[in-house]
C-alpha positions as a printed Julia matrix, in Angstrom:
461×3 Matrix{Float64}:
 17.81  -13.96  24.6
 19.87  -13.9   27.76
 17.82  -14.85  30.82
 18.67  -13.12  34.1
 18.49  -15.17  37.26
 18.14  -12.03  39.35
 17.61   -8.31  38.71
 20.81   -6.91  37.27
 21.2    -4.21  39.91
 20.64   -6.52  42.88
 24.06   -7.7   44.0
 25.93   -4.44  44.36
 25.23   -2.78  47.64
 26.7    -5.08  50.26
 29.54   -2.58  50.72
 27.71    0.73  50.41
 28.91    3.12  53.06
 28.09    6.62  54.24
 30.83    9.08  54.99
 30.28   12.47  56.62
 30.67   14.18  59.94
 27.38   12.51  60.95
 28.32    9.04  59.77
 25.51    6.55  60.14
 24.03    3.67  58.18
 21.71    4.9   55.45
 19.05    2.42  54.42
 16.75    5.04  52.91
 13.76    2.89  53.87
 15.02    0.16  51.56
 17.72   -2.53  51.83
 21.02   -1.35  50.42
 21.03   -4.12  47.84
 17.76   -2.79  46.4
 18.93    0.75  45.58
 19.9    -0.07  42.03
 16.71   -2.03  41.55
 14.93    1.21  42.47
 16.96    2.95  39.77
 15.75    0.43  37.21
 12.17    1.19  38.21
 12.89    4.91  37.88
 14.3     4.34  34.42
 11.18    2.51  33.3
  9.05    5.41  34.54
 11.3     7.82  32.65
 11.09    5.82  29.43
  7.31    5.75  29.75
  7.19    9.57  29.76
  8.89    9.48  26.35
  6.0     7.63  24.67
  7.8     4.28  24.79
  5.45    1.33  25.11
  6.0    -1.4   27.7
  7.22   -3.94  25.08
  9.57   -1.34  23.61
 10.95   -0.5   27.07
 11.49   -4.18  27.82
 13.24   -4.75  24.49
 15.5    -1.72  24.86
 16.49   -2.54  28.44
 17.16   -6.2   27.62
 19.49   -5.22  24.77
 21.4    -2.79  26.97
 21.67   -5.1   30.0
 22.83   -8.19  28.13
 25.62   -9.87  30.1
 25.45   -7.44  33.04
 24.12   -8.53  36.42
 25.78   -6.04  38.78
 27.41   -2.64  38.93
 30.79   -4.38  39.03
 29.87   -5.98  35.71
 29.06   -2.49  34.41
 32.54   -1.27  35.41
 34.11   -4.24  33.61
 31.94   -3.6   30.55
 33.24   -0.04  30.42
 36.76   -1.42  30.31
 35.79   -3.37  27.2
 34.07   -0.39  25.61
 37.01    2.04  25.87
 40.55    1.45  24.55
 43.33    0.93  27.08
 45.01    4.14  25.93
 42.14    6.27  27.26
 40.36    4.2   29.92
 42.73    5.41  32.65
 41.73    9.0   31.83
 37.97    8.44  32.2
 35.91    8.93  35.35
 32.22    8.09  35.67
 29.83    9.52  38.25
 26.61    7.56  38.58
 23.88    9.1   40.73
 20.73    7.5   42.16
 18.24    9.63  44.08
 15.62    8.13  46.37
 13.75    9.44  49.41
 15.97   12.37  50.33
 19.21   10.51  49.73
 21.62   10.95  46.84
 23.67    7.81  46.19
 26.88    8.62  44.35
 29.09    6.0   42.69
 32.54    6.96  41.47
 33.59    4.48  38.79
 36.54    4.08  36.46
 36.63    1.47  33.69
 37.31   -1.78  35.49
 36.39   -0.93  39.07
 34.2     1.01  41.48
 36.34    3.56  43.31
 33.79    4.87  45.8
 30.22    4.41  46.99
 28.69    7.21  49.01
 25.24    8.17  50.28
 24.49   11.86  50.83
 21.32   12.89  52.67
 19.77   15.77  50.72
 16.26   16.79  49.69
 15.14   17.44  46.13
 14.75   21.1   47.01
 18.32   21.4   48.27
 19.64   19.47  45.3
 17.85   21.8   42.9
 19.07   24.79  44.92
 22.63   23.99  43.78
 21.58   24.99  40.26
 19.57   28.02  41.42
 22.46   29.37  43.48
 24.83   29.2   40.5
 22.31   30.92  38.22
 21.59   33.66  40.75
 25.25   34.28  41.49
 25.96   34.8   37.78
 22.89   37.03  37.29
 21.77   34.72  34.5
 18.07   35.5   34.83
 18.66   39.18  34.08
 21.18   38.54  31.3
 18.76   36.14  29.58
 15.63   38.27  29.8
 16.02   40.2   26.54
 16.37   37.02  24.45
 13.66   34.94  26.06
 10.17   34.47  24.64
  7.36   36.05  26.66
  3.73   35.11  26.95
  1.48   37.28  24.82
 -0.53   39.86  26.72
  1.92   40.07  29.61
  4.28   42.92  30.37
  6.72   41.23  32.72
  9.13   43.28  34.75
 12.77   42.79  33.98
 13.96   39.62  35.65
 16.35   40.03  38.52
 18.45   37.46  40.23
 17.59   36.95  43.87
 20.28   38.04  46.32
 22.03   35.09  47.82
 25.32   33.27  47.76
 28.34   34.59  45.92
 29.53   32.63  42.91
 32.55   31.36  44.84
 30.36   30.13  47.69
 27.84   28.5   45.35
 30.63   26.57  43.6
 32.2    25.63  46.94
 28.87   24.23  48.19
 28.19   22.21  45.05
 31.62   20.69  44.47
 31.74   18.15  47.38
 28.2    16.98  46.62
 28.75   16.46  42.91
 32.41   15.35  42.89
 34.33   12.94  45.16
 37.51   14.02  46.92
 39.49   11.46  44.93
 38.71   13.13  41.61
 41.94   14.78  40.44
 44.12   15.78  37.48
 44.62   12.24  36.21
 41.08   12.25  34.76
 40.68   13.99  31.4
 37.04   13.2   30.77
 34.13   12.95  33.2
 30.93   11.09  32.32
 27.97   12.08  34.5
 24.95    9.76  34.75
 22.58   12.11  36.55
 19.65   11.91  38.89
 16.91   14.5   39.25
 18.25   18.0   38.34
 21.97   17.13  38.31
 22.06   16.86  34.52
 21.29   20.58  34.25
 24.22   21.66  36.42
 27.2    23.35  34.67
 29.87   20.89  35.79
 32.6    22.87  34.03
 32.35   25.47  36.81
 33.19   23.09  39.65
 36.58   23.45  41.31
 37.84   19.99  42.31
 41.55   20.74  42.24
 43.87   22.01  44.93
 44.37   25.23  42.98
 41.61   27.61  41.89
 41.16   26.16  38.4
 37.79   25.06  37.1
 37.1    21.49  36.06
 37.03   22.69  32.44
 40.68   23.76  32.67
 41.83   20.15  32.9
 38.88   17.92  32.05
 36.03   17.69  29.55
 32.67   16.29  30.63
 29.48   14.91  29.17
 26.04   13.97  30.47
 24.92   10.42  29.71
 21.12   10.11  29.94
 21.26    6.83  31.85
 23.54    3.93  32.68
 21.81    1.79  30.04
 22.04    4.49  27.39
 25.76    4.86  28.0
 26.27    1.19  27.25
 23.87    1.03  24.29
 25.09    4.17  22.52
 28.75    3.35  23.11
 28.26   -0.1   21.56
 26.51    1.5   18.59
 29.41    3.93  18.09
 31.99    1.12  18.22
 30.04   -0.91  15.68
 29.89    1.96  13.2
 33.44    3.2   13.97
 35.68    0.14  14.64
 38.8     2.29  14.91
 37.55    3.7   18.22
 38.45    0.4   19.88
 42.13    1.08  19.21
 42.86    4.77  19.7
 39.67    6.57  20.66
 40.68    9.57  18.53
 38.29   10.87  15.92
 37.93   13.86  13.64
 34.36   14.86  12.87
 33.95   15.52   9.18
 30.92   17.68   8.5
 29.93   15.93   5.29
 26.34   17.15   5.2
 24.8    19.56   7.69
 21.25   20.8    8.14
 21.36   24.41   9.34
 18.17   25.96  10.75
 18.65   29.68  11.33
 16.38   32.3   12.95
 13.02   31.17  11.52
 10.23   33.63  10.7
  8.59   33.18  14.08
  4.84   32.61  14.39
  2.64   35.55  15.34
 -0.5    33.69  16.38
  0.72   31.68  19.39
  0.67   32.35  23.12
  4.26   33.6   22.91
  6.05   36.6   21.48
  9.41   35.48  20.1
 12.12   38.13  19.86
 14.02   38.08  16.59
 17.5    36.56  16.84
 19.62   38.4   14.27
 22.73   37.01  15.94
 21.61   33.51  14.94
 22.05   34.42  11.27
 25.54   35.74  12.0
 26.31   32.55  13.94
 25.17   30.24  11.15
 26.86   32.32   8.44
 30.15   31.87  10.29
 29.53   28.12  10.56
 28.72   27.38   6.9
 32.37   27.2    5.72
 33.03   24.28   8.06
 30.51   22.06   6.22
 31.46   20.19   3.05
 27.81   20.19   2.0
 24.77   21.66   3.67
 21.11   22.58   3.54
 20.28   26.01   4.94
 16.75   26.7    6.18
 16.25   30.23   7.42
 13.44   32.76   7.73
 10.19   31.6    6.12
 11.86   28.43   4.82
 12.65   27.11   8.29
  9.34   25.26   8.63
  8.67   21.97  10.35
  7.8    20.39   6.99
 11.16   21.37   5.52
 13.07   20.25   8.61
 11.39   16.85   8.54
 12.15   16.43   4.83
 15.9    16.94   5.37
 16.76   15.74   8.86
 17.24   12.08   7.93
 19.67   12.85   5.12
 22.26   14.77   7.19
 24.96   13.74   9.64
 24.7    16.95  11.7
 21.62   19.04  12.48
 22.25   22.56  13.77
 19.37   24.63  15.18
 19.87   28.33  15.98
 16.42   29.33  17.19
 14.26   29.71  20.26
 13.51   26.76  22.51
 10.85   26.41  25.18
 11.1    24.13  28.21
  8.27   23.17  30.54
  7.62   20.47  33.12
  3.89   20.53  32.38
  2.97   18.11  29.59
  6.64   17.99  28.5
  6.05   16.0   25.32
  4.06   18.88  23.82
  5.3    21.89  25.78
  9.02   21.35  25.18
  9.82   22.45  21.65
 12.04   24.24  19.16
 10.35   27.15  17.43
 10.23   27.01  13.62
  8.63   29.23  10.98
  5.02   29.89  10.09
  1.69   30.29  11.83
  0.61   26.72  11.1
  2.16   24.04  13.32
  5.48   25.84  14.01
  6.54   23.96  17.15
  8.97   21.04  16.73
  7.99   19.28  19.95
  9.66   16.47  21.84
  6.72   14.32  20.76
  7.49   15.13  17.09
 11.18   14.4   17.58
 10.63   11.12  19.41
  8.21   10.01  16.68
 11.23    9.86  14.34
 12.83    7.02  16.28
 13.19    3.55  14.84
 11.32    1.25  17.23
 12.81   -1.83  15.54
 16.4    -0.61  16.1
 17.36   -1.57  12.56
 20.86   -0.86  11.31
 19.43    0.99   8.3
 17.89    3.76  10.39
 19.54    7.06   9.52
 19.53   10.05  11.83
 22.05   12.84  12.45
 24.67   11.6   14.88
 25.36   15.09  16.22
 22.66   17.68  16.95
 23.64   21.23  17.93
 20.95   23.14  19.8
 22.04   26.76  19.94
 18.78   27.74  21.58
 17.77   28.63  25.09
 16.93   25.93  27.64
 17.36   23.0   25.26
 19.02   20.99  28.03
 16.08   21.41  30.37
 12.85   19.46  30.73
 10.91   17.45  33.25
 13.11   16.4   36.18
 12.44   12.93  37.58
 14.49   10.69  39.85
 16.3     9.19  36.86
 17.24   12.62  35.49
 15.68   15.0   32.97
 13.53   12.66  30.97
 11.6    14.62  28.38
 13.75   17.57  27.39
 14.45   18.52  23.8
 18.03   17.22  23.93
 16.9    13.86  25.33
 14.35   13.48  22.54
 17.02   13.67  19.84
 18.99   10.87  21.52
 15.88    8.72  21.63
 15.48    9.21  17.89
 19.01    8.07  17.06
 21.52   10.88  17.71
 24.63    9.98  19.71
 25.44   13.46  20.99
 23.51   16.69  21.47
 25.15   20.03  22.23
 22.61   21.57  24.59
 22.21   24.87  26.39
 21.05   25.57  29.94
 20.42   29.3   29.62
 20.36   32.14  27.09
 23.69   33.59  26.01
 24.22   36.82  24.1
 24.58   36.56  20.34
 28.22   37.56  20.08
 29.43   35.08  22.71
 27.36   32.23  21.26
 28.52   32.87  17.7
 32.15   32.94  18.79
 31.86   29.79  20.92
 30.14   27.78  18.18
 32.62   28.93  15.57
 35.49   27.73  17.75
 33.65   24.48  18.49
 33.31   23.63  14.79
 36.97   24.57  14.26
 38.15   22.08  16.9
 35.6    19.47  15.85
 37.37   18.87  12.53
 40.67   18.02  14.28
 41.48   14.63  15.76
 40.34   14.54  19.39
 39.85   12.12  22.2
 36.41   12.36  23.83
 34.79   13.99  20.83
 32.71   16.19  20.82
 33.21   17.0   24.53
 36.88   17.91  24.12
 36.29   20.27  21.15
 33.56   21.96  23.19
 35.92   22.3   26.17
 38.56   23.94  23.98
 35.96   26.24  22.45
 34.75   27.31  25.89
 38.3    28.03  27.01
 38.81   30.22  23.94
 35.5    31.98  24.59
 36.44   32.61  28.22
 39.46   34.62  27.08
 37.19   36.98  25.15
 34.15   36.81  27.45
 35.44   36.18  31.0
 32.02   36.05  32.68
 31.1    32.34  33.15
 27.52   33.23  32.23
 28.76   33.85  28.67
 30.83   30.7   28.13
 29.6    27.94  30.45
 26.04   27.36  29.3
 26.69   24.56  26.79
 27.4    20.91  27.47
 27.38   17.55  25.66
 24.41   15.28  26.25
 24.98   11.75  25.04
 28.03    9.52  24.58
 31.35   10.64  23.12
 33.33    8.93  20.4
């Protein structure tokens, strides 16, 4: 095993600088060269929340860090992991949050373009998300599809008055994107900190015109710097052709569809029926060469567990619950029946192969057409125990996740278009097919609340 002479993040920060109207050195109560060491500590804490043991964490991190001793090494590794034909089109944003400072690295394969430190509190960072949601009236639009706690008669949710959508986007863009980001980049990889992974990046406006990021660039959320390396290596090993062209068509050989289960009636929640989910899945079946369909009373946890390892895509159209309290048990997909109906993050993570054997089989793509599946417990190293993150831990490479509820018609249309584009050859798959599907959906449903709630979590082909 490779032995490191020094922590792999240690030698990077000699040239960190701070740029703003109040330019000043930012040490953040720690030497600049230790910032990435802090990130490594944050990652270990995040892995621990996912039921990973100390030996398992050490083994996973050692495998991912092999041969890398600095962030410059990481940039060079990216150049090796992406073909020359596409590397010039890729931009990476790597965020580290510590003690009211957001450190933002802008990286392209082969070099670090920019290092910047932005003083901001957790509350103000999270407010970027809240302002977007309020400006789009998402809380009200989502209310009729969301589960409610039994015994409560909540008033209809209303968005709080505040910033306009245009102002909310204008405030968020310079914090989340560097000035040097432009039209040359066709795919953006975000390695988030704290709540950044739950921000709808497609709504940012980085260009000189009024176009959204989604008009010219796809994006994906990588759970961590180490996961980006590890999953990308795994994809290259199983798909050698990616090293040459980067283009891939996603054949839906065998799909597990889980559609609008017969929701439990004896829990603390009342789950509204989702008839649109059945319409959505019915429209998706023709895209699969072979499939297993679990719907209604058949969509039980037992049946899901008996099929999930024999499919290449798992597609859930159901309710999802997200909570920061006890996230391993209180983040779950809702399945059928009154006995053990919640498919929790703990259940999902228990499916992982702790030996990392090549024989382990798990769906490479998971589609979560359910509310709040991209959310979870926010820690410094990002959202660590959400439903989407749990599927990556268990072996998936990409998860299509949602940040808020969307009406049935818009969701069904978007997912239908996504599967249509998925079967074509694409760079940056599945992020590019999702981008195209969202652009199509925007033509029919212009309100961003109806087309911008889905994103790719994981690592593209």
